[in-house]
Every structure is written in C-alpha cells, then in structure tokens.
C-alpha positions as CSV (number, residue, x, y, z in Angstrom):
1,X,-27.0,-6.4,6.7
2,X,-27.9,-5.3,10.3
3,X,-26.6,-3.1,12.6
4,X,-25.6,-5.3,15.5
5,X,-24.0,-6.8,13.3
6,X,-22.4,-3.2,11.0
7,X,-21.4,-2.4,15.0
8,X,-19.9,-5.0,16.5
9,X,-16.5,-3.7,17.1
10,X,-17.3,-0.6,19.4
11,X,-20.2,-2.6,20.6
12,X,-17.2,-5.1,22.0
13,X,-15.2,-2.1,23.3
14,X,-18.8,-0.8,25.2
15,X,-18.3,-4.2,26.8
16,X,-15.1,-3.9,27.5
17,X,-14.8,-0.4,28.9
18,X,-18.3,-1.0,30.7
19,X,-16.5,-3.9,33.7
20,X,-14.2,-0.5,34.6
21,X,-17.6,-0.1,36.2
22,X,-17.9,-2.9,38.2
23,X,-17.2,-3.9,41.9
24,X,-13.4,-2.7,42.6
25,X,-13.7,-6.9,43.9
26,X,-15.0,-8.2,40.7
27,X,-12.4,-7.1,39.2
28,X,-10.1,-8.8,41.1
29,X,-11.3,-12.2,39.4
30,X,-9.2,-13.8,36.9
31,X,-11.7,-14.6,35.5
32,X,-12.8,-10.6,35.1
33,X,-9.7,-10.5,33.6
34,X,-10.0,-13.6,31.1
35,X,-13.2,-12.0,30.2
36,X,-11.7,-8.0,29.7
37,X,-8.8,-10.0,27.8
38,X,-10.9,-12.0,25.3
39,X,-13.4,-8.8,24.1
40,X,-10.4,-6.4,24.0
41,X,-8.6,-9.4,21.6
42,X,-12.2,-10.2,19.9
43,X,-12.7,-6.1,19.0
44,X,-8.8,-5.6,18.2
45,X,-8.8,-8.5,15.9
46,X,-12.7,-7.7,14.4
47,X,-10.8,-3.6,13.4
48,X,-7.9,-4.9,12.9
49,X,-8.5,-7.8,10.2
50,X,-12.3,-6.3,9.8
51,X,-14.0,-9.3,9.2
52,X,-15.9,-11.3,12.0
53,X,-13.9,-13.0,14.9
54,X,-16.1,-16.5,14.5
55,X,-14.6,-16.6,11.3
56,X,-11.0,-16.6,12.1
57,X,-10.5,-21.1,13.4
58,X,-11.6,-21.8,9.6
59,X,-8.9,-18.9,8.3
60,X,-6.6,-20.9,10.6
61,X,-8.1,-24.3,9.2
62,X,-7.0,-23.1,5.8
63,X,-4.0,-22.1,6.0
64,X,-2.7,-25.5,7.7
65,X,-4.7,-27.3,5.3
66,X,-3.1,-26.0,2.2
67,X,0.2,-28.8,0.4
68,X,3.1,-26.7,0.3
69,X,5.8,-27.5,-2.9
70,X,6.4,-30.5,-4.1
71,X,10.4,-29.5,-4.4
72,X,12.2,-26.8,-3.2
73,X,11.4,-23.5,-5.4
74,X,14.6,-22.5,-4.6
75,X,17.6,-24.7,-4.9
76,X,20.5,-22.8,-4.3
77,X,18.7,-21.7,-1.0
78,X,20.6,-24.7,0.9
79,X,24.0,-26.2,0.0
80,X,24.2,-30.0,1.5
81,X,27.8,-30.6,3.3
82,X,30.5,-31.7,2.1
83,X,31.4,-35.3,4.7
C-alpha cells in the first residue's frame, strides 16, 4: 500500500488546517465553507469507518438493494386494530 493511500485521512486534515492560513476575504466565500465542510466530512468518515470515502456510494447502493423480509419476522409486534 502506498504512503499516499495509507496517510490519506491525515493529508485531508492537513489540507483543512492549511485552509485556515488563506486570506480572510477568501474565507468568507461560500466555496471556502463548502470545501472545508467536504474535507472535514471526508477526513472524519475515513478515520471513523477506516475505509476510503470513495467506497461510500457502493456501501449505500448495497444497503438499498438488499431484500427485506418476505413476511413479518415478529408476528406479535403489530396487532391489527379491530373495527
């Protein structure tokens, strides 16, 4: 595994910290705020989940394509109301 891939979350954090040293008029722009949010989210996701943030769409796709139960697994959970 290359060093770039191994230290990717720390590189993202370094870029986020480096953005603090940009001029004040740049930090007031919406693009700066969006970029800072995306960098913070990416670094946090990679540190917490211990996988690349680029694998997140595949994980979401697999979760949404899973089949649900054929019938209720717990019949006593919901009782139909009597009318």
